[in-house]
All heavy atoms as a GROMACS GRO file, in nm:
protein
  493
    1MET      N    1   0.084  -0.118   0.000
    1MET     CA    2   0.000   0.000   0.000
    1MET      C    3   0.089   0.125   0.000
    1MET      O    4   0.182   0.134   0.077
    1MET     CB    5  -0.089  -0.002   0.124
    1MET     CG    6  -0.178   0.117   0.137
    1MET     SD    7  -0.289   0.091   0.276
    1MET     CE    8  -0.348   0.254   0.291
    2MET      N    9   0.058   0.220  -0.086
    2MET     CA   10   0.135   0.344  -0.092
    2MET      C   11   0.074   0.448  -0.001
    2MET      O   12  -0.047   0.462   0.008
    2MET     CB   13   0.139   0.396  -0.235
    2MET     CG   14   0.220   0.310  -0.329
    2MET     SD   15   0.227   0.381  -0.494
    2MET     CE   16   0.306   0.535  -0.464
    3HIS      N   17   0.160   0.522   0.068
    3HIS     CA   18   0.114   0.631   0.153
    3HIS      C   19   0.135   0.762   0.078
    3HIS      O   20   0.235   0.779   0.010
    3HIS     CB   21   0.192   0.633   0.285
    3HIS     CG   22   0.165   0.512   0.369
    3HIS    ND1   23   0.049   0.495   0.439
    3HIS    CD2   24   0.239   0.401   0.391
    3HIS    CE1   25   0.053   0.379   0.503
    3HIS    NE2   26   0.167   0.320   0.476
    4SER      N   27   0.042   0.853   0.095
    4SER     CA   28   0.052   0.981   0.027
    4SER      C   29   0.048   1.095   0.127
    4SER      O   30  -0.024   1.088   0.225
    4SER     CB   31  -0.064   0.995  -0.071
    4SER     OG   32  -0.066   1.124  -0.126
    5ASN      N   33   0.127   1.198   0.102
    5ASN     CA   34   0.122   1.318   0.183
    5ASN      C   35   0.020   1.417   0.129
    5ASN      O   36   0.008   1.528   0.178
    5ASN     CB   37   0.260   1.386   0.187
    5ASN     CG   38   0.358   1.304   0.269
    5ASN    OD1   39   0.317   1.225   0.353
    5ASN    ND2   40   0.485   1.322   0.242
    6ALA      N   41  -0.053   1.379   0.026
    6ALA     CA   42  -0.150   1.468  -0.035
    6ALA      C   43  -0.271   1.484   0.056
    6ALA      O   44  -0.317   1.388   0.117
    6ALA     CB   45  -0.194   1.411  -0.170
    7PRO      N   46  -0.324   1.606   0.065
    7PRO     CA   47  -0.445   1.627   0.142
    7PRO      C   48  -0.562   1.556   0.075
    7PRO      O   49  -0.554   1.515  -0.040
    7PRO     CB   50  -0.464   1.778   0.140
    7PRO     CG   51  -0.359   1.835   0.056
    7PRO     CD   52  -0.270   1.726   0.009
    8GLN      N   53  -0.672   1.543   0.148
    8GLN     CA   54  -0.790   1.480   0.092
    8GLN      C   55  -0.831   1.551  -0.035
    8GLN      O   56  -0.820   1.672  -0.046
    8GLN     CB   57  -0.905   1.485   0.193
    8GLN     CG   58  -0.955   1.351   0.229
    8GLN     CD   59  -1.063   1.358   0.337
    8GLN    OE1   60  -1.086   1.460   0.399
    8GLN    NE2   61  -1.126   1.247   0.359
    9GLY      N   62  -0.878   1.479  -0.131
    9GLY     CA   63  -0.916   1.538  -0.258
    9GLY      C   64  -0.808   1.523  -0.364
    9GLY      O   65  -0.827   1.559  -0.477
   10GLY      N   66  -0.691   1.472  -0.325
   10GLY     CA   67  -0.586   1.443  -0.420
   10GLY      C   68  -0.496   1.559  -0.456
   10GLY      O   69  -0.405   1.544  -0.535
   11ALA      N   70  -0.520   1.679  -0.402
   11ALA     CA   71  -0.433   1.792  -0.433
   11ALA      C   72  -0.296   1.771  -0.370
   11ALA      O   73  -0.285   1.723  -0.259
   11ALA     CB   74  -0.493   1.922  -0.381
   12VAL      N   75  -0.192   1.805  -0.442
   12VAL     CA   76  -0.056   1.792  -0.393
   12VAL      C   77  -0.003   1.930  -0.360
   12VAL      O   78  -0.008   2.021  -0.442
   12VAL     CB   79   0.035   1.724  -0.498
   12VAL    CG1   80   0.178   1.718  -0.449
   12VAL    CG2   81  -0.017   1.586  -0.531
   13LEU      N   82   0.044   1.947  -0.236
   13LEU     CA   83   0.100   2.075  -0.195
   13LEU      C   84   0.250   2.072  -0.216
   13LEU      O   85   0.317   1.981  -0.170
   13LEU     CB   86   0.069   2.103  -0.048
   13LEU     CG   87  -0.078   2.115  -0.012
   13LEU    CD1   88  -0.096   2.135   0.136
   13LEU    CD2   89  -0.142   2.228  -0.089
   14ILE      N   90   0.301   2.170  -0.285
   14ILE     CA   91   0.444   2.179  -0.310
   14ILE      C   92   0.496   2.304  -0.241
   14ILE      O   93   0.448   2.414  -0.267
   14ILE     CB   94   0.475   2.185  -0.461
   14ILE    CG1   95   0.423   2.059  -0.529
   14ILE    CG2   96   0.624   2.204  -0.485
   14ILE    CD1   97   0.432   2.062  -0.680
   15GLU      N   98   0.592   2.287  -0.151
   15GLU     CA   99   0.652   2.401  -0.084
   15GLU      C  100   0.755   2.464  -0.176
   15GLU      O  101   0.830   2.395  -0.243
   15GLU     CB  102   0.722   2.357   0.045
   15GLU     CG  103   0.627   2.316   0.154
   15GLU     CD  104   0.699   2.283   0.284
   15GLU    OE1  105   0.824   2.278   0.286
   15GLU    OE2  106   0.628   2.259   0.381
   16PRO      N  107   0.758   2.597  -0.178
   16PRO     CA  108   0.860   2.663  -0.261
   16PRO      C  109   0.998   2.642  -0.201
   16PRO      O  110   1.013   2.620  -0.081
   16PRO     CB  111   0.820   2.810  -0.253
   16PRO     CG  112   0.744   2.823  -0.125
   16PRO     CD  113   0.676   2.691  -0.104
   17LEU      N  114   1.100   2.647  -0.285
   17LEU     CA  115   1.238   2.638  -0.236
   17LEU      C  116   1.277   2.769  -0.170
   17LEU      O  117   1.344   2.770  -0.067
   17LEU     CB  118   1.334   2.607  -0.350
   17LEU     CG  119   1.317   2.471  -0.416
   17LEU    CD1  120   1.413   2.457  -0.533
   17LEU    CD2  121   1.338   2.360  -0.316
   18THR      N  122   1.238   2.880  -0.231
   18THR     CA  123   1.269   3.013  -0.178
   18THR      C  124   1.148   3.104  -0.197
   18THR      O  125   1.061   3.076  -0.279
   18THR     CB  126   1.389   3.077  -0.252
   18THR    OG1  127   1.358   3.088  -0.390
   18THR    CG2  128   1.516   2.997  -0.233
   19VAL      N  129   1.147   3.213  -0.120
   19VAL     CA  130   1.044   3.316  -0.137
   19VAL      C  131   1.111   3.453  -0.134
   19VAL      O  132   1.218   3.470  -0.076
   19VAL     CB  133   0.934   3.309  -0.028
   19VAL    CG1  134   0.857   3.179  -0.038
   19VAL    CG2  135   0.991   3.327   0.111
   20ARG      N  136   1.047   3.551  -0.195
   20ARG     CA  137   1.095   3.689  -0.191
   20ARG      C  138   1.062   3.748  -0.055
   20ARG      O  139   0.978   3.697   0.019
   20ARG     CB  140   1.030   3.771  -0.301
   20ARG     CG  141   1.072   3.728  -0.440
   20ARG     CD  142   1.007   3.816  -0.545
   20ARG     NE  143   1.044   3.774  -0.678
   20ARG     CZ  144   1.151   3.818  -0.742
   20ARG    NH1  145   1.232   3.906  -0.686
   20ARG    NH2  146   1.179   3.775  -0.862
   21ILE      N  147   1.128   3.859  -0.022
   21ILE     CA  148   1.106   3.926   0.106
   21ILE      C  149   0.958   3.960   0.123
   21ILE      O  150   0.900   3.937   0.229
   21ILE     CB  151   1.192   4.055   0.116
   21ILE    CG1  152   1.341   4.025   0.107
   21ILE    CG2  153   1.157   4.133   0.243
   21ILE    CD1  154   1.402   3.960   0.228
   22SER      N  155   0.895   4.015   0.019
   22SER     CA  156   0.754   4.055   0.029
   22SER      C  157   0.665   3.935   0.060
   22SER      O  158   0.570   3.947   0.139
   22SER     CB  159   0.709   4.123  -0.100
   22SER     OG  160   0.728   4.038  -0.211
   23THR      N  161   0.694   3.820   0.004
   23THR     CA  162   0.617   3.700   0.033
   23THR      C  163   0.643   3.652   0.175
   23THR      O  164   0.550   3.609   0.245
   23THR     CB  165   0.652   3.588  -0.068
   23THR    OG1  166   0.627   3.638  -0.200
   23THR    CG2  167   0.568   3.464  -0.044
   24ALA      N  168   0.767   3.663   0.221
   24ALA     CA  169   0.802   3.623   0.359
   24ALA      C  170   0.725   3.708   0.460
   24ALA      O  171   0.680   3.659   0.563
   24ALA     CB  172   0.952   3.635   0.382
   25VAL      N  173   0.708   3.838   0.429
   25VAL     CA  174   0.631   3.927   0.516
   25VAL      C  175   0.487   3.877   0.525
   25VAL      O  176   0.430   3.866   0.634
   25VAL     CB  177   0.635   4.074   0.463
   25VAL    CG1  178   0.532   4.161   0.533
   25VAL    CG2  179   0.774   4.131   0.478
   26GLN      N  180   0.427   3.843   0.412
   26GLN     CA  181   0.290   3.795   0.409
   26GLN      C  182   0.274   3.661   0.480
   26GLN      O  183   0.178   3.640   0.554
   26GLN     CB  184   0.240   3.781   0.265
   26GLN     CG  185   0.226   3.913   0.194
   26GLN     CD  186   0.191   3.895   0.047
   26GLN    OE1  187   0.215   3.790  -0.011
   26GLN    NE2  188   0.134   3.999  -0.011
   27LEU      N  189   0.368   3.571   0.459
   27LEU     CA  190   0.359   3.437   0.518
   27LEU      C  191   0.378   3.437   0.669
   27LEU      O  192   0.312   3.360   0.739
   27LEU     CB  193   0.464   3.344   0.455
   27LEU     CG  194   0.442   3.303   0.311
   27LEU    CD1  195   0.565   3.228   0.259
   27LEU    CD2  196   0.318   3.216   0.299
   28THR      N  197   0.467   3.521   0.718
   28THR     CA  198   0.502   3.516   0.860
   28THR      C  199   0.434   3.622   0.945
   28THR      O  200   0.422   3.605   1.066
   28THR     CB  201   0.654   3.534   0.878
   28THR    OG1  202   0.691   3.665   0.831
   28THR    CG2  203   0.734   3.427   0.806
   29GLY      N  204   0.394   3.733   0.884
   29GLY     CA  205   0.341   3.844   0.961
   29GLY      C  206   0.449   3.926   1.027
   29GLY      O  207   0.422   4.017   1.104
   30ILE      N  208   0.575   3.895   0.996
   30ILE     CA  209   0.690   3.970   1.048
   30ILE      C  210   0.713   4.089   0.955
   30ILE      O  211   0.706   4.075   0.833
   30ILE     CB  212   0.815   3.881   1.055
   30ILE    CG1  213   0.791   3.765   1.152
   30ILE    CG2  214   0.939   3.960   1.094
   30ILE    CD1  215   0.901   3.659   1.151
   31SER      N  216   0.739   4.205   1.013
   31SER     CA  217   0.758   4.325   0.930
   31SER      C  218   0.882   4.312   0.842
   31SER      O  219   0.976   4.238   0.874
   31SER     CB  220   0.770   4.450   1.017
   31SER     OG  221   0.894   4.451   1.084
   32ARG      N  222   0.880   4.387   0.734
   32ARG     CA  223   0.993   4.388   0.640
   32ARG      C  224   1.122   4.429   0.711
   32ARG      O  225   1.227   4.365   0.694
   32ARG     CB  226   0.960   4.486   0.527
   32ARG     CG  227   1.058   4.490   0.416
   32ARG     CD  228   1.007   4.589   0.309
   32ARG     NE  229   1.080   4.573   0.187
   32ARG     CZ  230   1.052   4.486   0.091
   32ARG    NH1  231   0.948   4.406   0.104
   32ARG    NH2  232   1.126   4.476  -0.017
   33SER      N  233   1.115   4.533   0.795
   33SER     CA  234   1.236   4.579   0.864
   33SER      C  235   1.288   4.474   0.962
   33SER      O  236   1.408   4.454   0.974
   33SER     CB  237   1.212   4.712   0.935
   33SER     OG  238   1.108   4.701   1.028
   34ARG      N  239   1.197   4.403   1.029
   34ARG     CA  240   1.239   4.297   1.122
   34ARG      C  241   1.303   4.181   1.046
   34ARG      O  242   1.401   4.123   1.093
   34ARG     CB  243   1.120   4.249   1.205
   34ARG     CG  244   1.154   4.140   1.304
   34ARG     CD  245   1.248   4.188   1.414
   34ARG     NE  246   1.276   4.080   1.505
   34ARG     CZ  247   1.397   4.048   1.549
   34ARG    NH1  248   1.502   4.120   1.516
   34ARG    NH2  249   1.415   3.946   1.629
   35LEU      N  250   1.250   4.148   0.929
   35LEU     CA  251   1.311   4.042   0.847
   35LEU      C  252   1.454   4.080   0.811
   35LEU      O  253   1.545   3.998   0.818
   35LEU     CB  254   1.230   4.016   0.721
   35LEU     CG  255   1.105   3.932   0.738
   35LEU    CD1  256   1.027   3.925   0.608
   35LEU    CD2  257   1.138   3.792   0.787
   36TYR      N  258   1.475   4.206   0.773
   36TYR     CA  259   1.611   4.250   0.739
   36TYR      C  260   1.703   4.245   0.862
   36TYR      O  261   1.820   4.211   0.850
   36TYR     CB  262   1.610   4.389   0.676
   36TYR     CG  263   1.573   4.386   0.530
   36TYR    CD1  264   1.454   4.439   0.485
   36TYR    CD2  265   1.659   4.329   0.435
   36TYR    CE1  266   1.420   4.435   0.349
   36TYR    CE2  267   1.626   4.324   0.301
   36TYR     CZ  268   1.507   4.378   0.258
   36TYR     OH  269   1.475   4.373   0.125
   37GLU      N  270   1.649   4.274   0.979
   37GLU     CA  271   1.728   4.261   1.103
   37GLU      C  272   1.768   4.116   1.125
   37GLU      O  273   1.882   4.086   1.163
   37GLU     CB  274   1.649   4.311   1.223
   37GLU     CG  275   1.630   4.460   1.229
   37GLU     CD  276   1.535   4.504   1.340
   37GLU    OE1  277   1.489   4.418   1.419
   37GLU    OE2  278   1.507   4.624   1.348
   38LEU      N  279   1.675   4.024   1.103
   38LEU     CA  280   1.703   3.881   1.121
   38LEU      C  281   1.807   3.833   1.019
   38LEU      O  282   1.890   3.748   1.051
   38LEU     CB  283   1.574   3.799   1.108
   38LEU     CG  284   1.472   3.821   1.220
   38LEU    CD1  285   1.337   3.760   1.183
   38LEU    CD2  286   1.523   3.761   1.351
   39ILE      N  287   1.801   3.889   0.899
   39ILE     CA  288   1.900   3.854   0.797
   39ILE      C  289   2.038   3.905   0.840
   39ILE      O  290   2.136   3.831   0.833
   39ILE     CB  291   1.858   3.912   0.660
   39ILE    CG1  292   1.735   3.839   0.608
   39ILE    CG2  293   1.973   3.906   0.560
   39ILE    CD1  294   1.666   3.907   0.491
   40GLN      N  295   2.044   4.031   0.886
   40GLN     CA  296   2.171   4.089   0.929
   40GLN      C  297   2.233   4.013   1.045
   40GLN      O  298   2.355   3.997   1.052
   40GLN     CB  299   2.152   4.236   0.969
   40GLN     CG  300   2.132   4.329   0.852
   40GLN     CD  301   2.254   4.337   0.764
   40GLN    OE1  302   2.367   4.342   0.810
   40GLN    NE2  303   2.231   4.338   0.633
   41SER      N  304   2.149   3.964   1.138
   41SER     CA  305   2.200   3.892   1.255
   41SER      C  306   2.237   3.748   1.223
   41SER      O  307   2.296   3.680   1.306
   41SER     CB  308   2.095   3.894   1.367
   41SER     OG  309   1.986   3.811   1.333
   42GLY      N  310   2.201   3.701   1.103
   42GLY     CA  311   2.233   3.563   1.066
   42GLY      C  312   2.128   3.462   1.108
   42GLY      O  313   2.145   3.342   1.087
   43GLU      N  314   2.018   3.510   1.167
   43GLU     CA  315   1.911   3.419   1.210
   43GLU      C  316   1.826   3.369   1.094
   43GLU      O  317   1.755   3.270   1.106
   43GLU     CB  318   1.820   3.487   1.312
   43GLU     CG  319   1.890   3.519   1.443
   43GLU     CD  320   1.798   3.591   1.539
   43GLU    OE1  321   1.701   3.527   1.586
   43GLU    OE2  322   1.823   3.710   1.566
   44LEU      N  323   1.836   3.439   0.982
   44LEU     CA  324   1.759   3.403   0.863
   44LEU      C  325   1.854   3.399   0.744
   44LEU      O  326   1.928   3.494   0.720
   44LEU     CB  327   1.649   3.509   0.841
   44LEU     CG  328   1.534   3.476   0.750
   44LEU    CD1  329   1.461   3.348   0.794
   44LEU    CD2  330   1.435   3.591   0.749
   45GLU      N  331   1.850   3.287   0.672
   45GLU     CA  332   1.938   3.270   0.556
   45GLU      C  333   1.882   3.346   0.435
   45GLU      O  334   1.761   3.364   0.425
   45GLU     CB  335   1.943   3.122   0.515
   45GLU     CG  336   2.003   3.028   0.615
   45GLU     CD  337   1.988   2.886   0.566
   45GLU    OE1  338   2.037   2.856   0.455
   45GLU    OE2  339   1.926   2.806   0.638
   46THR      N  340   1.970   3.384   0.346
   46THR     CA  341   1.927   3.440   0.218
   46THR      C  342   2.010   3.382   0.106
   46THR      O  343   2.119   3.328   0.128
   46THR     CB  344   1.943   3.594   0.214
   46THR    OG1  345   2.079   3.628   0.232
   46THR    CG2  346   1.855   3.661   0.316
   47VAL      N  347   1.954   3.393  -0.013
   47VAL     CA  348   2.023   3.353  -0.135
   47VAL      C  349   2.008   3.468  -0.233
   47VAL      O  350   1.898   3.520  -0.251
   47VAL     CB  351   1.959   3.226  -0.196
   47VAL    CG1  352   2.024   3.189  -0.327
   47VAL    CG2  353   1.963   3.110  -0.099
   48LYS      N  354   2.118   3.513  -0.291
   48LYS     CA  355   2.112   3.619  -0.390
   48LYS      C  356   2.111   3.555  -0.529
   48LYS      O  357   2.196   3.473  -0.561
   48LYS     CB  358   2.232   3.713  -0.379
   48LYS     CG  359   2.233   3.800  -0.256
   48LYS     CD  360   2.126   3.905  -0.258
   48LYS     CE  361   2.169   4.024  -0.341
   48LYS     NZ  362   2.073   4.135  -0.338
   49VAL      N  363   2.013   3.595  -0.610
   49VAL     CA  364   2.006   3.553  -0.750
   49VAL      C  365   1.995   3.682  -0.830
   49VAL      O  366   1.890   3.747  -0.829
   49VAL     CB  367   1.886   3.460  -0.777
   49VAL    CG1  368   1.879   3.423  -0.924
   49VAL    CG2  369   1.892   3.335  -0.690
   50GLY      N  370   2.106   3.719  -0.891
   50GLY     CA  371   2.110   3.850  -0.956
   50GLY      C  372   2.093   3.957  -0.851
   50GLY      O  373   2.162   3.958  -0.750
   51ARG      N  374   1.995   4.045  -0.871
   51ARG     CA  375   1.969   4.151  -0.774
   51ARG      C  376   1.862   4.110  -0.672
   51ARG      O  377   1.835   4.185  -0.578
   51ARG     CB  378   1.925   4.277  -0.848
   51ARG     CG  379   2.040   4.339  -0.925
   51ARG     CD  380   2.002   4.456  -1.011
   51ARG     NE  381   1.887   4.534  -0.963
   51ARG     CZ  382   1.830   4.631  -1.030
   51ARG    NH1  383   1.875   4.663  -1.149
   51ARG    NH2  384   1.728   4.696  -0.981
   52SER      N  385   1.802   3.994  -0.692
   52SER     CA  386   1.695   3.950  -0.602
   52SER      C  387   1.750   3.884  -0.477
   52SER      O  388   1.844   3.804  -0.483
   52SER     CB  389   1.604   3.848  -0.674
   52SER     OG  390   1.542   3.907  -0.784
   53THR      N  391   1.690   3.916  -0.363
   53THR     CA  392   1.722   3.849  -0.237
   53THR      C  393   1.610   3.752  -0.208
   53THR      O  394   1.493   3.791  -0.199
   53THR     CB  395   1.734   3.951  -0.122
   53THR    OG1  396   1.839   4.043  -0.153
   53THR    CG2  397   1.764   3.881   0.010
   54LEU      N  398   1.645   3.626  -0.196
   54LEU     CA  399   1.547   3.521  -0.170
   54LEU      C  400   1.576   3.457  -0.036
   54LEU      O  401   1.691   3.447   0.005
   54LEU     CB  402   1.552   3.416  -0.281
   54LEU     CG  403   1.532   3.467  -0.423
   54LEU    CD1  404   1.558   3.355  -0.523
   54LEU    CD2  405   1.393   3.524  -0.442
   55ILE      N  406   1.471   3.415   0.031
   55ILE     CA  407   1.484   3.347   0.160
   55ILE      C  408   1.445   3.202   0.141
   55ILE      O  409   1.334   3.173   0.095
   55ILE     CB  410   1.394   3.413   0.266
   55ILE    CG1  411   1.430   3.560   0.284
   55ILE    CG2  412   1.403   3.338   0.398
   55ILE    CD1  413   1.335   3.635   0.374
   56PRO      N  414   1.532   3.108   0.177
   56PRO     CA  415   1.493   2.968   0.169
   56PRO      C  416   1.372   2.941   0.258
   56PRO      O  417   1.367   2.983   0.373
   56PRO     CB  418   1.617   2.893   0.221
   56PRO     CG  419   1.730   2.988   0.197
   56PRO     CD  420   1.672   3.124   0.218
   57TYR      N  421   1.272   2.874   0.204
   57TYR     CA  422   1.148   2.845   0.277
   57TYR      C  423   1.178   2.767   0.405
   57TYR      O  424   1.118   2.793   0.508
   57TYR     CB  425   1.053   2.768   0.186
   57TYR     CG  426   0.913   2.759   0.236
   57TYR    CD1  427   0.832   2.872   0.239
   57TYR    CD2  428   0.860   2.639   0.280
   57TYR    CE1  429   0.702   2.865   0.284
   57TYR    CE2  430   0.731   2.631   0.326
   57TYR     CZ  431   0.652   2.744   0.329
   57TYR     OH  432   0.523   2.737   0.375
   58LYS      N  433   1.274   2.676   0.399
   58LYS     CA  434   1.309   2.597   0.519
   58LYS      C  435   1.361   2.686   0.631
   58LYS      O  436   1.341   2.660   0.748
   58LYS     CB  437   1.410   2.487   0.485
   58LYS     CG  438   1.544   2.539   0.441
   58LYS     CD  439   1.644   2.431   0.412
   58LYS     CE  440   1.773   2.498   0.373
   58LYS     NZ  441   1.886   2.417   0.373
   59SER      N  442   1.428   2.798   0.593
   59SER     CA  443   1.479   2.891   0.693
   59SER      C  444   1.363   2.964   0.762
   59SER      O  445   1.368   2.987   0.883
   59SER     CB  446   1.573   2.991   0.627
   59SER     OG  447   1.633   3.076   0.721
   60LEU      N  448   1.260   3.001   0.686
   60LEU     CA  449   1.141   3.064   0.744
   60LEU      C  450   1.070   2.968   0.839
   60LEU      O  451   1.026   3.005   0.947
   60LEU     CB  452   1.043   3.107   0.636
   60LEU     CG  453   1.071   3.235   0.563
   60LEU    CD1  454   0.964   3.260   0.458
   60LEU    CD2  455   1.080   3.352   0.658
   61LYS      N  456   1.058   2.842   0.796
   61LYS     CA  457   0.992   2.742   0.879
   61LYS      C  458   1.069   2.720   1.009
   61LYS      O  459   1.009   2.709   1.116
   61LYS     CB  460   0.977   2.610   0.803
   61LYS     CG  461   0.868   2.617   0.697
   61LYS     CD  462   0.856   2.489   0.619
   61LYS     CE  463   0.799   2.380   0.707
   61LYS     NZ  464   0.768   2.258   0.631
   62ALA      N  465   1.201   2.717   1.001
   62ALA     CA  466   1.282   2.699   1.123
   62ALA      C  467   1.266   2.819   1.215
   62ALA      O  468   1.258   2.802   1.337
   62ALA     CB  469   1.429   2.680   1.083
   63LEU      N  470   1.259   2.937   1.159
   63LEU     CA  471   1.245   3.060   1.237
   63LEU      C  472   1.113   3.061   1.313
   63LEU      O  473   1.107   3.098   1.429
   63LEU     CB  474   1.255   3.182   1.147
   63LEU     CG  475   1.239   3.318   1.214
   63LEU    CD1  476   1.362   3.349   1.298
   63LEU    CD2  477   1.217   3.426   1.111
   64THR      N  478   1.006   3.021   1.246
   64THR     CA  479   0.872   3.028   1.305
   64THR      C  480   0.834   2.901   1.380
   64THR      O  481   0.728   2.897   1.442
   64THR     CB  482   0.766   3.057   1.198
   64THR    OG1  483   0.768   2.953   1.100
   64THR    CG2  484   0.790   3.192   1.132
   65GLY      N  485   0.917   2.798   1.370
   65GLY     CA  486   0.887   2.673   1.438
   65GLY      C  487   0.777   2.593   1.370
   65GLY      O  488   0.716   2.505   1.431
   66ALA      N  489   0.753   2.623   1.244
   66ALA     CA  490   0.647   2.553   1.169
   66ALA      C  491   0.694   2.416   1.123
   66ALA      O  492   0.806   2.388   1.107
   66ALA     CB  493   0.604   2.636   1.049
   0.00000   0.00000   0.00000
């Protein structure tokens, strides 16, 4: 028997690898300035792709205990 992590109804949820700062603000409810403080202190990881600053989703989850 195969086990599935899909919610009822067969929909598959895919977590993003990274999110933009604006999305992190929406997801966490943490202010933009506080997120930048967490980045500066090293409590939150970032990845630079060109001029974009991205936050690994796993780093947000670890921060919020989700």
